[in-house]
C-alpha positions, 0 to 999 in steps of 0.5 A: 500500500503506498504511503502518504506523500511527504509534505514540506515542513515535516521531519522526513522532508528535511532529512530528504532535502539534507541528503539530496543536497549532499547527493547533488554536491557530490555528483557535480563536484566529482564530475566537474572538478577537472573543468577548470584544470583543463588548461593545466592538463593541456600544458602537462600532457601537450593537448589541444583544448578539445583534447583536454575537454575529454577529461570531462566528456569521457565522464559525462559520456559514460554517465549518460549511458549508465543512467539508463542501466541504473534505472533498470536496476533500480526497478529491481533493487530500489533507489537508495542502495544504488544511489549510495553505492554510486556516490561511494564509488565516485569518491574512490575513483576520483581519489585514484585519478589523482595518481594517474601516470598518464592521460590515458589512465586519467581518461579511463578512470574518469570514464569509470567514474561516469559509468559508476556514478550514474546510479545517483542523478536519475534515481534522485529525481525519481525518488523525489517524484515518488516520495514528495507530494506534488505541491512541494516537489518543485521546492524539493527538486530545486533544493537538490539542484541547488546542491548540484550548483553548490557542488559544481561551484565548490569543485571548481573553486577548490580545485582551481585554488589548490592547483594554483598553489600546489598541484592538480593531482592534490586538487583531484585527490581532495575532491575524492575525499570530499566525495566520500564524506558526502556519500556517508552523509547521504547514506545516513540521512536519506530515509528508505523509499516508502512508495517505491515498488519493484517493477519489471527489469531487464532490457525488454522493459527498458526498450518498452519504457523508452518507447512509452516515454518517447510517445508522450506529447511533452517528454521528448521536447523536455529531453531535447531541452536538457541536451541543449541547455546543458551543452551550452552551460558546460561549454561556457565554463569549459572554455571561458578559462582559456579566454581569461587566462590568455592575452588581454586578461592574463588572470591566475588559475585561482582567479578564473576558478573563483568565477564558479562562485557565480554558482551561488546564483544557481543555488538561489535561482533553482529554488526560486524558479521551482517555487515560482513554477509551482505557483505560476505553472512551468509552461509560463516560467521556462521560456523566460528564464532561458532568455536570461541565459541568452542575454548573459551569453551575449554580455560575454562578447565584451572585452572587459572583465566586468560585463563578462562576469555579469554575463556569466552570472546571468547565464548561470542564473538562467541555466539552473532556473531552467533546469529546475523547471524542466526536471520537475516537469519531467517528474510531474508528467512521467508515468511509470517507469518514472525512474526511466523518464528521469534517466532519459532526461539526464541521458540527454543532459549529460550527452549534451555536456559531452557532445556540445562540450567537445564540439565547442572546443573545436569551434574555439580552436578555429574561431575563438570566443566569437565563434563560441558565442555564435554556436551557443547562441544558436543552440539557445535560440533553438531551446527557447523555441522548444520552450515556447512550443511546450506552452501549448502542451495539453495537461495529462488527464487525471489521476496523473499530475498536470504538466 
């Protein structure tokens, strides 16, 4: 018998949100701690910008694939055990990456990280959708994404500062230790699932579930948004460091990494946008926060540091707000298998990080920052067009949640 969904303000709600903040922190910190280190890796291993981006893309690419397998396994073994195991594995592999003897070893460890870390992100969204009551879901999802924003910020800032004064290996090792601590906190804080029931597992169920979700009138468009938005976001932070470390700016590694403090705006905007969407409707909020991303992107075309920082802040604010709204919309719209719907959203999310993140490196090498802004601007315009299309999406009939 299903239990009553958990409401905001309850003790269980607070425990869940504490655990999910640590879960979001760990996922993003471990995945993206290498992002500001890309220029250092390029120098140490004699790599191009696009080649050095593989330290990130190798992890996000395998993560995208593992999300689908994790959703199948979770239907049999449950949400919490796989999430906790993924987080512990991520901490261990990040610690080992600090001792990689060459770039090939580093890429293998990063690919393994993505493969084993996949049990966390999609299952977190499914867990929240199952356990939290509808009116409180946007708030809770926003807190989880806020934890992701904090992890992305902390991972980038700490690895930049440590590498500036010591070495990139020490920076990566420190993040591995932090990931292990986050896994411990997550495991002791998160209540066991009460509304999860074992489902049919196996690849046949996976294929059937994919067909079911892709036949929905709204979910494929939300999946495409995750690809476009995350591809733009990771590309901004991948290559802005090359620009600011180069001629005309000449900033230190730690100063460039400190720009990730702008993730604090994401922590605020993800919660704010989640609550606003609960009140005004996701269809009325999503396209507006995407326009903020586009405006921020255009500001980075200036050759002065102040407008670049303001633009990155606006871009970051808009991204996390957009992601919060879109991901909670998937959780509210998806029908069983819900974990697979969340996994598909994040499959395209991390696939965008890997594919667009690498492609932008090629564009940077040939056309500089102007080319990067041109590519990302075109992608964002396509995303806004999708969001405007979703405004006309018909709600699901009862008893499913309205879109």
